[in-house]
N, C-alpha and C positions, 0 to 999 in steps of 0.2 A: 504494500500500500504506500503510495507516494506521500511524503511529508507535506503537511499543509502549512502555509504561512499567512499571517494576518497583518494588516496595517491598522494600528490603533491610534486615533487622532484626537487631539483636543485643541481648542482655540479660545482665545480671550478676545472679547469684542467691545467696541464702542458703538456709536450710532451716528446718524446723520448730524452734521454740524449745526443745523437749525432746530434740533429736537428741543432744547431748552426753551427756545423762543416760542415754539408752538405749544409746549407743555406749560408755559408760563411759570417755569421753575418749580412746578409741582412734581415731586419725586415719583409718585405713583403713575402719573400721566407719562412722564419721561420713560419709566420702566416699560410701559406698554409699547411705546415706540421702539425702544431698544430691543425688545424681544421680536417685534415684527420686522424691524429694519436693522439687523446687526451688521457691523463692519469689523472685520478681523484686523487686529493690530499685532497679535502674537499667535503663531501657529506652530505646532510641534507634533511629531508622530514617531512611533516605533514600528519596526518590522520584527515580528516575533513568531514563534511556533506555539502550539497549544500548551506547552509546558511553561510558557512565559519567558523562555530564553530570548533575549533581544539580540538580533543580528545587525541591526542598524537603527540609528535614531537621528532625527534632525529637528532643528528649531530655527525660526526666522521671525524677525520683526518686519512689518510691512511698511515700506517707505511712505506710501500715499496716505496712511492712517496714523501710524505712530509718530511720524515726523511733522504732522500737521496739528498744531495745538487745538484748533477749533473742533477737530474730530476727536483726538485723543482725550481731551478734557471731558467728553461726554461719557467716558468709560466708568463703569461701576468701581473698578479698581484703579482709578487714575492716580491714586496716591502711591502706586507701585512704580511710577516712572523712575525714581532714583535707583531702584533695584535693577531695572533694565539697563540704565546708563552704566552702572557698575559692571554688569555682565558684558556690555559692549566693550568697556575699557579693558576687561580681562580677556577678551577674545572668546568668551563662552557662548556668544550669540552673534549673529550677523544681521544686518538690515539690508533688505533687497526690495526692488520693485515687485509688485504683485505678479506680473507676468513671468518673471524669472522663478519665483517661488512655485507658481502653479505648474510650470514646466517640470520642475524637480518632483513635485508631488505626483503628477501624472506618470512620470517615469517609475516612481516607486509603487504606485497603485497597480501598474501593469506587471509588477514582479510577484504579486501576492494573489491568494485565492479569493479573499474577500476583505472588505474594509469596514470600519465601524468606529463608534465612539460610545461614551456612556449615555449620551443623549443624542443619538444619530439624527433624530428629527430636527434638532437645532443646528448641529454642526454641518450635516450633509445636505439637509433639505432647505435650510434657511441661510446660515452664515456664509458658507462657501459660495452658493449661487448669487446671493445678493451682493456680496463684496465684489464678485466678478463683474456683475452688472454695473455696480456703482463706478468701479475703476475704468471699465470700458467707456462709460458715459463721460467720465472726467476728461478723457482724451478725445472726445467726439465734438463736432461743431454744434450739436444740439443739446449740450449739457444743461443750459439754463431753461430750456423748454421742459426737459425731463425733471429738473429740480422743481419747477412750478407744479408739475403733476404730483411729485412726491410730497410737496408741502400740503397739497389738498388731501392726499391719502392719509398723511400723518394727522391732520386735523380731524378726519373722520375716525381714525384709530382712537384718538383721545376722547372723542365723543361716543365711542363704541358703536359707530354706524357703518364701519367698514367691513365688507364681506367680499373676499376674493373669489372671483369667478374662475373655477378650475376648468381649463380647456381640455386637460387630459385626466384620465383616471389616475389617482394617486397610487404610486408604486411603493409599497412598504418594504420590499426586499431588493430594490435596485437603486443605485446612484448613477444617474446619467450625467456626464459632464464632458463637454467639448467633443461630443459625438461618440463617446466610449461608454459602455455599460459595465458597471462593477457590482458584484454581489455585495449587499449591505446588511450587516448585523447591528444589533443594538444591545449594548452591555447592560443598559438599565432594565429592559424587559427580561433579559436572560438572567440577571442577578435576582430579580424578584422570583422568577420561576424556579431557579436551581439553588439559590443561597438564602433567601430572606423570608420566604413565605412559610414560616414555621414558628412554633411556640417559643423556642430559644431566642430567636432574633427579636420577637415582639417584647419578650420580657426584658431583654437588654435595653431595648429602646425606652421602656418605662423606667428602668433603673437609672438610665443616664439622660433622661429628658429629651430623647431624640424623636421629637414630634414636629409636625408641620405647625405653621404659625397659628392656625385655628385650633390645634389640638385634636382635630378630627381624624387625622391619618398618622401613620408611622412614617418617619423619614426614610427615604430609600435612595439617598444621594450616594455618589461615589465615596465621599468622605465617611459617611456612616457605615457603608458596606465594608470599606477597608478597616475601620475601627473594629467592627464585629469579627471579621475574619482573622485579624491579628491580635484581638483582645487588647487594643491600644486606644482607649477612649479619650486620651488627651491629644491624639493625632489631629492636626489641622492641615488641610490642603494648602499648598502654596498659591494656588490659582495663577500659576504660570504654565504655559501650554505643555512643555515637555515633561515637567515634574508630574503634572496631572495625568498625562498620557502614560507615564511609567507606572503610576499607581493603578491605572485602569488596565494595563497589561497584566499586572499581577492578578487582578480580578478576573480577567479572561482565563488565566490559567486555572483558577479555582472552578470556574464554570465548566471548562473543558474536562476537568477531572470528574465531573458529575454528569455530564451530558454533552450534547453537540453544540458547537458554536454555529447555530443555524441562522440563516438570514431572516430578516423581517423586523418591522417596528410594531410594537404593540402600544396603542394609545393609552395614556394614563395608567401605566402598569402598577403604580403604587396602590391603586384601588383594589387590586387583588388581595392585599393583606387585610382588607376589611376595616371597619371603623374601630378606633381605639376603645371607645366606651363599650362597644359590644364585646370586645375581647375581655375587658375588665369584669364585665357582668355575666360572663359565660357560665360560671359555676354558681350553685346555690349559695355557697359560702365564698363571698368575694374577698379579694386581697385589697384591704382598705388603703394600703400605701399606694398601690397601683392606681386605684380609683381616684385618689387624691391628686396624683400627678396629672391625670387627664382633666379632672374637675378644675384644677387651678389654671391650667393652660386655656381651657375653654372659657372659663370665667373672665380671664384677662382679655381674651379676644372679644368677648361679647360686651365688655364694660361700656363701650361707647356706641353700642348698636341697639340699645333698648327701644329706640324710637323707629327702628327700621321694620318694615312689614313684609320683607321678602320671604318666600317659602324656605329659602336656605337658612336664614336667621331663625325663623320659627322652628325649624327642625333642630337647629343647634340648641335652642333654649329647652326643647323637650328632652334632649339628651342630657343637658345640664341638670335638669330636674330629676331625671332617673339616677344620675350619679349622686346628687345631693341626698336623695332618699336612701340610697345604699350606705351613704356615709353618716346619715342622721343629721344632715345640715339643713337648716331652714333658709330658703332664699325668697 
């Protein structure tokens, strides 16, 4: 049987330089634009086998984004700029134009059996294609016309009125780029399937407070997955592309040891773990410490939402009441 090789990629992104203007400096609005319109400034990847042995690794800063303050300053991790400058001065990273980096990436993708990331929906379906589009437009005569359209789209994104019309059926298991088709896997969904959807992981999440902001779901990030696999709950991702891709390469090896690194993206895989409160209340005799962790997180989240009348908030309050009853707390 031929040995299989994988390319595991991660990228760090900013967004369009006018995002703050359209979001009116509102962090939540800017985040919506950043998710929908990501621009890569740091990209890194490994080439590995199913045991996690790394045969090659690369990392680049993108000249058209990292070196342009109006773009880079929109990044969530913009404060990491001095770290990158130190890496540049030590020769640990290079800065290249996007087209040069893409040529290297395509060459490496053609060497492997499949490509993926911990969130392939973001990296391969959004960040790489949109950055490619943006930079091609930068060097075209109709950039300002394109920017005008993007400003309108971003305004609709902020107003939650934007719906993209899909011209083609969405392909969950393929990354098409520059006329080439690559098999695409997603380490997020595979981690949930093979590593995280079990009582041990859920208990550790409750022990270490690894819950989503609402408290409704268990965290299923690359960071929390690595913490669980290595029993290192003080581990914090560096959020630089190659470091994160290296962590994700290790996760791939643990997935491969339990099953196939099969292609495909599963939407919202974290939902497969179920609701935190239902896990806590699964037995007649509940673990009050676990219940209190979820109760506290949900309570904090709902603190400023008492006047909201959405079905989601109503559902959350019902769950909070059930936890309070189990804990003997009046709310």
